[in-house]
N, C-alpha and C positions, 0 to 999 in steps of 0.2 A: 575389547578388540583393538587391533592396531589403529583402526580408523578413529575410534573413540578416544584413544590415548593421544593421537595426533591432534584432534580437535581441542582436547583439554590443554595440551602443551601450547597450542596457538593462543588460546585464551590467556594462559598464564604468562606467556612471554610478553604480550601486550600490556598486561596489568602488573607486571613484576615491580616496577618502580612505585606505582601507586600502592601496591600491597605493602611494600616496605615502609613507605611514608605513613600510611594509615596505622600499620602495626606498631611502628615506633612511637607515634603520637599517642596511641592508646596505652602503650606500656608506660610512657612518661606520665600520662594523666593518672594511671593507676598508682604509680609510685608516689606521686604528689599527694594523692588522697590518703594513701596509707600513712603519710607523714603528717597528715592533718593540715595540708596547705590548700588554699583556694586555687584549684587547677586552672580554671578559666582565666582568672586574673593573672596568674603567673605566666600563662602562655601568651598573654597580650602585653606583658610588661617588658621593661628594659632588661630585667634579669635574664630573660630568655635570650634576648639579642646579645647580651654580654657573653652568655655561655656559647652561643653559636660562633661569635668572634674569637673567643678564647681557644676553641678547638679548631679554628681555621676552616670552618665550613663556608661554602659559597652562599648558602641561604638556609632558611628554616627547613625546607624540604630535604635538603642534603643531610642536615642534622638528624631529622626524624628517621630518614632512611637508614642512617648508620646505626641508630638504636634498633630499628626493626631488623636489621641484618646482624645484630648483636656484635658489631664491631666496637661499640662503646657501651658502657654499663650504665643503665638508667638509674640504678640505686646510687652509684657514686655521684652521678650528675645531680640528683635531687639533694643529696647530702651537701654538696658544694653550693647549690643554689640556696638551700635553707640557711647555711652559714652566712652567705652573702647578705641575705635579707635580715638576719639577726644582727650582724656586726657591721654592715656597710662596707665590707671588704671589697676592694677593687679587683677586677678580673686578673690583672697581672700579678696579684699577690697570692694567687691560688695555684696549687699544683694540678697538673693534668693527669690525675690518676686513672681517669676512665679510659684513656687511650691505651690500646694494647691489652685490654681485659682478657682474662683467660676463659671467659664464657664461650662455650662452643658455639660456632656459627651454624647451628642446625635448627630447623623449624620446631615449634612446639607441637608435639604429636597428640597430646591429650588422649593417649590410648587408642587412637584410630589408625587403621591401616588402609592405604589406597594403593592397590596393585599397580606396579610400574611407575609410581610417582613418588619417589622417596623424598623429594625436596619441596613438596607442597606445604604451604602454611595451612594449618587446620585449626578451626575454631568450633567449639561446642556452642550451639545457639542458646541464648539466654531465654528465649521465649518458651522453650520446652525442656530445657536443661537435661539433655540425654545423659544417661550413665550406663556403664557396661551391663549388658543383659537386655537393654531396650533394643527393639528393632530400629535401625537408623537408615537415613539416606543423606547424600551430600549434594551440595550445589556450589558450582563455581560462582563466586560473587565478586563484584567490582571492589577492589581495594581490600578484600578480606580473605583471599585465597579460597579455600573450600570451607563452607559452613555446614556443620552437621546438625541435622534435626532428627527428632523422633519421627518414625514413619507415619504416626497418626497425628502429627502436628498440623493444625489448620494452616499455618503460614507455609509449611512445606507443600501442602496441596495447592496453595495459591501460586507459589513459585513455579511448580511443575506445570500448572495451567498456563501461566504467562509465557514460559520459555522452557520447554522440556529438554532443549539442547544443553542446558546448564546442569542437568542431572548427572551425577557421577556415582559409581558404585563404591560404597565404603563398608568397612566392617571393623568390629572391635579387635584390637591387636591382643595377642596373648602376652605381649611384653608392654605393660603399662607403668613400669617403674618411673617414678617422678611425676606422673600425671596427677592432676588435681581436678576433681569434679565438683559441680555445684548442684545441690538439691534444694527444693523448696518444700516445706512441710506446713500444713495447716493444722492448728491445734484448737479444739473446742473445749472450753472449761468453764466451770462456775467461777465468776469473778470473785476474788478475795484479795486481802492484803498480801503483798509479797509474791503473788503468783508469777509475775514477770521475772522477778529475781530467781525464783525456784526453777523456772524453765531455763533461763540463761545459765544457771549454775549446773543444771543437768547436762546441757550441751557442752559446757566447759569441761565437765568431768569425763565426757566422751571424747575429748580432745578434737573437737571440730571448731573451725574458725567461722564465727557468725559474720556475715557480710551485709545483711539487711534484716530489718524487723518492722512489722506493722501490727497494730492491735486495734480492735474495736469492741466495745462493750455495749450491748443493747439494753433496752429498758427492762428486759427480763433477767438482767445480770449475767447473761451468758457471754463470755468473752471469746472472740475469734482472733487468733494470733497467727501470723504468717512469718516464718523464719526462713531465710536463705543462708546456707552455710557451705563451706568447702570441706572436702574430705578426700583422702587418698585411696582408701580401700572400699570398693563398691559394696562389699558385704557388710560394711559398717553401718549402712543406712538402716537396716532392720533393727540392729542393736540400739541405735539412737531412738527409733520410734518406740521400741519396747520400754526404754528408760523413761521417755516422756509420759507414756501411758500410766506409769506407776506413780506419777506425781499426784498429790492430794488435790482432788477437785477436777482433774482432767477427765473429760468424757471420751474423747477420741483424738487421735493424731494420725494423719495420713500424708503421704507424699502428694504434692500438687501435680496434677497431670494436665496434658494439653486440653484446652477447652474451658479451663477455669477462667472466670472473668478477670482475675488479676493479671492474667498473662497478656491480655490485649495491649496493655501499656508498653510492653516490650517489643511489639510487632515491628516497629519502625527500625529496630536495630538489625533486622534480618532480611529486609526486602530490597536493599540497595546493592 
């Protein structure tokens, strides 16, 4: 409704700068980790201050906001920072290739559509990792635009109870080109030599990017493994599960759904 849209716009206008700063910082941290660099130490180091000065930003927040708004390229920035840490190169010896990047200044949609709000930053919550086909709901969140949860997510229910005014109607878009989704799967198998390698190889053969893995083997030699991975085609998930179930020694493999104990540790990411 027009009233609801007006309320959301008021929220987002107040939080716009904080959104950009937070999104930019998250993007930089993600790129640093992909490069194998200690993100926390880098963000507290002189290397970051040198980068901010090199690009003529007033302060760190202005720098992060520019990344969040995609006016500068986080990948190029991390490459330059990495080179500086390896070689001890001074800031004035480096080219400013990040400025004027051709990356489009549009929000990451993640395959989600919000009627009448084309410029809203959208995040898929890590606590319940929604993928197309799941029933979803969105919440306006401080510093993170709109965060999308599965409708049966316990954290979403808590958010609604705390402040129902933050609820916004969302739906999966028919145009999800370029979107990347994350799924968590739990695998139960008889522990054996090279089991972890075989599962990792199966995921690699399915062309998914593993982002996290935990394993535990009990006294009964039953191994429980949890993998989180990225994929672009939602229909690919069932294919991945079928492939895993064919591995020797695997008893079962299923997607981790809301309410799993593992998910509680991610709750703090979604309630601010």
